[in-house]
C-alpha positions in Angstrom: -82.9 211.0 39.0 -85.1 212.7 36.7 -85.3 216.9 36.1 -87.8 217.2 38.2 -86.7 215.4 41.2 -83.4 217.2 40.4 -84.8 220.3 41.0 -86.7 219.2 43.6 -83.3 218.4 45.2 -81.6 221.8 43.9 -84.1 224.1 45.6 -83.5 221.7 49.1 -79.9 222.5 49.3 -80.2 225.9 48.5 -82.4 226.4 51.1 -80.2 224.4 53.6 -76.9 226.7 52.1 -79.0 229.7 52.8 -80.3 228.8 56.5 -76.7 227.6 57.3 -74.6 230.4 55.4 -76.1 233.7 55.5 -76.7 234.2 59.0 -75.6 237.7 59.9 -75.2 239.6 63.4 -77.6 242.4 64.0 -77.5 244.2 67.6 -80.0 247.2 66.9 -81.6 249.8 69.2 -85.2 250.5 68.3 -85.3 253.8 70.2 -82.6 255.0 68.2 -84.0 253.7 65.0 -87.5 254.8 65.6 -85.3 258.4 65.7 -83.4 257.9 62.5 -86.4 256.4 60.7 -88.4 259.7 61.7 -85.2 261.8 60.7 -83.3 260.1 57.7 -80.0 260.2 57.5 -79.4 264.1 56.6 -79.9 264.1 52.8 -83.5 262.4 51.9 -86.5 261.4 52.9 -87.1 259.8 56.1 -88.0 256.0 55.8 -91.9 256.9 57.3 -92.2 259.4 54.1 -92.5 256.2 52.1 -93.1 253.5 54.3 -95.8 254.9 56.8 -95.5 255.6 60.3 -96.0 252.6 61.4 -94.0 250.9 59.0 -97.1 249.6 56.6 -96.0 250.7 53.3 -97.7 252.4 50.8 -99.5 250.1 47.8 -99.7 253.1 45.6 -96.2 253.4 45.4 -95.4 249.8 45.6 -93.9 250.3 49.0 -93.5 247.4 51.0 -94.5 246.9 54.8 -91.7 246.4 57.0 -93.3 246.0 60.4 -92.5 243.1 62.0 -90.3 241.7 59.5 -87.2 239.6 60.5 -84.3 241.9 62.0 -81.4 240.3 60.3 -82.9 240.6 57.0 -84.0 244.0 57.0 -80.6 244.9 58.0 -79.2 243.0 54.9 -81.6 244.4 52.5 -80.5 247.5 53.9 -76.9 247.2 52.9 -77.6 245.8 50.0 -79.1 249.0 48.9 -75.7 250.3 50.0 -73.9 248.2 48.5 -75.7 248.2 45.4 -77.0 244.8 45.2 -80.3 245.6 45.3 -81.0 248.2 42.8 -83.4 251.1 43.6 -82.1 254.9 43.6 -84.5 256.1 46.0 -83.4 253.5 48.9 -80.0 254.0 48.1 -80.3 257.8 48.2 -82.2 258.2 51.2 -79.8 255.7 53.5 -76.2 256.1 51.8 -75.0 258.1 54.8 -76.1 255.8 57.3 -73.3 253.7 59.8 -73.7 249.8 60.1 -74.7 250.3 63.3 -77.8 252.8 62.1 -78.7 250.4 59.8 -79.4 247.7 62.3 -80.9 250.3 64.9 -83.5 250.7 61.8 -83.8 247.4 61.1 -84.2 246.6 65.2 -87.2 249.6 65.3 -89.1 248.4 62.6 -88.8 243.9 63.1 -90.3 245.4 67.2 -93.5 246.6 65.5 -96.8 245.0 64.8 -97.3 243.7 61.3 -100.1 245.3 59.8 -103.3 243.7 60.6 -104.4 243.8 56.5 -102.6 245.0 52.9 -105.7 243.0 50.9 -106.8 245.4 47.9 -109.7 244.3 45.7 -108.5 241.8 42.7 -110.6 239.4 40.6 -111.6 236.4 42.4 -110.8 234.0 39.4 -106.8 236.0 39.7 -106.5 234.9 43.2 -108.1 231.3 43.1 -105.0 230.7 40.4 -102.8 232.4 42.9 -103.8 230.4 45.8 -103.3 227.3 43.5 -99.6 228.4 42.6 -98.6 230.0 46.5 -99.6 226.7 48.4 -99.3 223.8 46.1 -97.1 225.2 43.0 -97.1 224.3 39.4 -94.6 221.1 39.5 -95.0 220.2 35.8 -93.5 223.5 35.1 -90.9 223.0 37.6 -92.8 225.9 39.7 -92.3 225.2 43.5 -95.4 226.8 46.4 -93.9 229.8 47.7 -94.6 228.0 51.1 -91.5 225.7 50.3 -89.1 228.3 51.3 -91.4 231.3 53.0 -92.5 228.9 55.9 -96.4 228.1 56.8 -98.5 230.7 55.5 -95.8 232.3 53.5 -95.1 234.0 57.2 -91.1 233.6 56.9 -88.2 232.0 58.3 -86.0 233.2 59.8 -83.3 236.3 58.2 -83.5 234.1 54.8 -87.0 234.1 53.8 -89.1 237.0 54.4 -92.6 236.8 55.1 -94.7 237.9 51.8 -98.2 237.5 53.6 -100.2 240.5 53.1 -97.4 242.1 51.4 -98.7 244.7 49.2 -99.5 243.1 45.4 -97.6 246.2 43.6 -94.5 245.4 45.5 -94.8 241.7 45.7 -95.1 242.1 41.7 -92.5 244.6 41.1 -89.8 242.1 42.8 -90.7 239.2 41.7 -90.0 240.7 38.1 -87.1 241.9 39.3 -85.6 238.6 39.7 -86.9 237.3 36.3 -84.7 240.1 34.6 -82.2 239.6 36.7 -82.1 242.8 38.3 -82.1 241.6 41.6 -79.6 239.6 42.9 -79.4 239.5 46.9 -78.7 235.7 47.8 -76.0 233.2 46.4 -78.0 230.3 44.7 -80.6 232.9 43.2 -83.8 230.3 43.8 -86.2 233.4 43.6 -84.1 233.8 39.7 -84.6 230.3 39.0 -88.4 230.6 40.0 -89.2 233.9 38.7 -88.1 233.2 35.3 -90.5 229.9 35.2 -93.6 232.7 36.1 -96.2 234.2 33.5 -96.8 237.7 33.6 -100.4 236.3 34.3 -99.1 233.8 37.1 -97.3 236.6 38.9 -100.4 238.7 38.7 -102.0 235.9 40.3 -99.2 234.9 43.0 -99.1 239.1 44.1 -102.9 239.1 44.4 -103.4 235.7 46.7 -100.8 236.5 49.0 -101.7 240.1 49.4 -105.4 238.9 50.5 -104.0 236.5 53.1 -103.5 238.0 57.0 -99.8 239.4 57.6 -99.8 237.8 61.1 -102.4 235.2 63.0 
């Protein structure tokens, strides 16, 4: 087995590991979650202040859309901010007083919403074309698999382990790829994203982010 084949096998095994071992049970109440998203935890801003009234996010602030995302994935990310497995001072401050049940309720609420129709922002057509190839074909000469290998058909997500990234704000995608690249984000056991992100150049990160933002978040 050569190095490239070994890398592909490791990616596949890592994806399998995530799929079978990181499932969590999220049983939230969307109605309660809606109220919590509007009120906050009493010590900070409500969710809608950054993520919008319909969970559509905000490109200028690099706040992701969270509407229509997998409930268990959302719960796990909220919990990660509480435990500092993900580092974001604003997020941690605004959810630090929520109980596990309240986090589940918030996750259930946003999962119940429709994904935004489009988050596309203007970008250079050449950059988008470069990103399209990286996202859908990859760059195997440099051990960069296509995003859809893990994030599924049209990059709309696979269960709670691989979130939908199609139509996500380019500013947020770029921010998170760089967080993986620097090692500041560590929210899975095998760090698949960190391994891939470290192989991406700054230009490739810009291209991938621009292309993903240009495609529909939902069918």
